[in-house]
C-alpha positions, -999 to +999 in steps of 0.1 A: -561-006-522-524-013-516-516+022-530-541+038-505-526+018-476-491+029-485-502+066-487-519+062-453-488+046-438-466+074-452-489+100-437-488+084-403-449+082-404-447+118-415-470+130-388-449+111-362-417+127-375-433+162-374-444+156-338-409+147-327-390+173-347-383+207-331-388+240-347-356+256-361-353+294-355-329+318-372-317+351-359-292+378-370-268+385-341-242+412-334-220+423-305-240+455-300-274+437-300-266+404-283-302+398-271-299+360-268-262+360-257-255+340-288-227+363-300-208+360-267-213+322-266-200+318-301-170+341-297-160+325-264-162+289-277-125+289-285-097+316-286-096+335-319-066+348-338-071+383-354-073+366-387-101+342-377-137+354-382-156+363-351-191+351-342-213+342-371-238+368-383-267+344-387-275+317-362-299+288-364-311+273-331-337+249-317-364+258-292-344+246-263-313+265-275-292+235-269-276+237-304-265+268-322-254+266-358-238+297-374-229+308-409-206+337-414-175+351-430-163+382-448-156+397-482-122+413-482-106+433-510-069+441-508-051+466-531-013+467-529+013+489-545+047+472-544+078+492-550+102+463-556+082+436-573+073+410-547+052+383-564+023+378-539-001+406-532-017+387-503+015+381-484+046+403-479+072+375-476+107+389-468+124+357-479+111+363-514+129+397-517+157+395-543+190+414-541+192+450-552+198+452-589+178+420-596+143+432-587+115+434-612+104+469-603+072+485-591+038+470-596+002+471-582-024+444-577-059+438-563-071+405-548-101+391-529-085+357-521-085+364-483-124+364-484-136+338-459-166+316-453-171+296-422-196+273-403-197+269-366-217+246-344-220+250-306-240+222-288-248+213-253-250+175-252-256+153-222-219+146-220-208+182-223-203+211-247-192+203-283-178+228-308-174+221-345-158+246-369-150+247-406-133+277-423-122+282-459-106+310-480-107+315-517-069+310-523-071+279-545-066+278-583-090+303-600-102+314-566-115+280-556-121+274-518-092+262-498-096+246-464-080+266-436-094+250-404-117+221-397-120+207-362-142+194-334-136+203-297-150+183-268-140+183-232-105+197-239-099+175-269-094+191-303-094+168-334-088+182-369-069+210-386-062+241-365-035+266-355-004+247-343-001+242-305+035+254-308+024+289-318+004+316-301-019+333-326-034+356-299+000+372-296+003+381-333-006+417-341-033+428-366-020+433-401-036+438-435-009+416-450-017+380-445+019+370-437+025+393-408+058+392-388+083+370-405+093+353-373+058+345-362+046+309-359+014+308-381+008+274-393-024+253-394-021+215-395-039+183-386-037+174-350-050+156-319-047+180-290-057+179-253-060+210-232-061+208-194-070+238-172-051+236-139-068+267-124-087+298-135-054+312-149-032+282-158-038+257-186-016+234-206-020+218-241-002+187-255-007+175-291+003+152-318+005+171-351+011+162-387+037+183-404+054+179-438+090+190-434+108+211-460+144+201-463+174+205-486+185+170-496+216+177-518+227+149-541+228+121-515+196+123-496+159+122-505+125+131-492+103+104-477+070+101-458+071+109-421+070+082-395+065+101-362+042+131-355+055+164-341+049+167-303+043+203-292+034+214-256+024+248-243+016+263-209-005+295-208-011+319-180-040+344-182-033+378-166-058+397-145-060+425-171-072+402-199-037+396-212-016+364-212+019+348-213+027+315-229+057+292-231+059+263-256+082+235-267+082+210-295+100+177-303+103+166-339+117+134-354+121+141-391+125+112-414+146+113-446+163+088-469+200+083-472+206+076-508+242+063-502+232+036-477+197+033-491+183+034-455+157+056-439+171+079-412+155+101-384+170+134-373+157+150-341+147+186-340+134+207-311+123+242-304+111+266-276+090+298-277+079+325-254+051+348-262+025+372-248-002+398-252+001+423-224-022+454-219+001+483-209-028+506-201-063+513-213-053+521-250-021+502-255-010+466-258+024+450-262+026+417-282+057+396-286+072+362-295+106+347-295+115+313-310+147+293-310+155+257-320+169+232-345+150+217-374+119+239-368+120+261-399+086+247-410+070+266-382+086+300-388+066+321-412+094+336-433+114+304-439+088+276-438+093+266-474+130+273-479+141+237-472+157+246-438+142+219-416+171+197-426+202+205-446+234+186-457+262+188-433+299+192-442+302+157-454+284+142-484+275+107-473+238+115-474+236+127-438+213+156-430+215+179-400+189+200-382+201+236-385+197+262-358+171+289-365+156+317-344+135+348-346+118+374-325+090+401-330+075+428-310+045+450-316+026+479-300-012+482-307-027+515-299-065+522-297-072+558-308-109+552-299-132+522-298-133+519-336-098+532-347-066+514-339-030+511-351-002+485-349+036+492-350+056+460-357+092+448-360+104+413-367+138+396-371+144+360-385+178+343-388+192+311-402+221+305-378+237+274-394+252+275-430+272+243-435+268+234-473+243+262-481+254+285-509+265+321-506+232+332-522+210+314-497+189+333-471+208+342-439+184+366-421+156+391-427+140+421-410+104+432-413+086+463-401+051+475-405+027+503-394-010+504-401-042+523-393-075+503-392-110+518-389-142+499-381-166+521-400-195+499-388-198+469-365-194+447-396-171+467-418-134+476-415-110+495-438-074+504-434-040+513-448-006+497-441+030+503-449+055+474-449+093+473-452+114+442-455+151+435-460+166+401-468+204+394-465+222+364-479+252+346-466+274+366-490+261+398-474+242+408-505+208+422-496+175+435-511+149+458-498+111+456-502+085+483-497+047+480-500+015+500-493-017+479-486-052+492-486-080+469-474-118+470-472-136+441-454-173+435-447-183+407-424-216+387-425 
């Protein structure tokens, strides 16, 4: 009897749940057939870098269409022929170029590590619109997933891991190579960011970001955990012709240990950037970025892991200084037709302060690239790219790098 009563109670509860639950629908969306306006809603939820996936291919939604949940990504195969033996086929990193006469020689490689999977939720709550996003690439050991971005946005607040507020990914040109211009600011890191729109064209963002500095300690200093987050600020102006200009600044207080005095120290770093993406006419865009500062090497693509956030000064009492670094890039993107486009790119990155660095350490590097990308379907892109790099050390020795990339990508 008790068993029958339990079954009856379970049936009543299940029926109640079924009455309250809403039907979940699924639809395949595209830019060309955006019947529910889902593609546009998903793509406009937050600004996308060219490396970020666009709107999801498959979207789940409730009957009221208050919540949209998308699953998407792409499979990408890169084939590279390297004339000078750079080690990473995903990224053409000019700081890894060795001097002429010490290079390992030509090689080729194929990789699918840039393939991406992402999940995106767009919801209209009673308090306002909420966006949640998770993205991963297969760059971990043995092609295991590696988290790239994971954040929630609500009423101007972004909490999670995303592109740094100090950078401007919408000004970075399209490249097959994952590294791109050596002087670009392309770093994703945990943050709390608040964005305020002042008008239809002006907005500002202020953030607290977690960054692990890379510094050269010498014999009398040591690495320690950080005590103060980085504080970046940017101001963005949207142009009438769908372009933009952006200015940004950052304040860093980098902690390190003085092994002589056995005390923790803080060295202040700072930086400024100017960037933009400007339509010149119907088929051409100009993209640019300039960055200058002290103790900000972590944010500059080519030198982010060289230990240049802090370096020993002329004295050896365990004191570290924040060296001056700067860089600039410019690019022209030309649309041959709606599905065929090219980018022509030049970048320069320089370590201005030497102090106790050795003669064989990196001083500056140049990068140039040209590509041709073809969208053979709405969901498929292929292309070819040539890259050139030149690294010069403080002793004036230099090395050149050359690479040809071929890519096939299919989005879902």
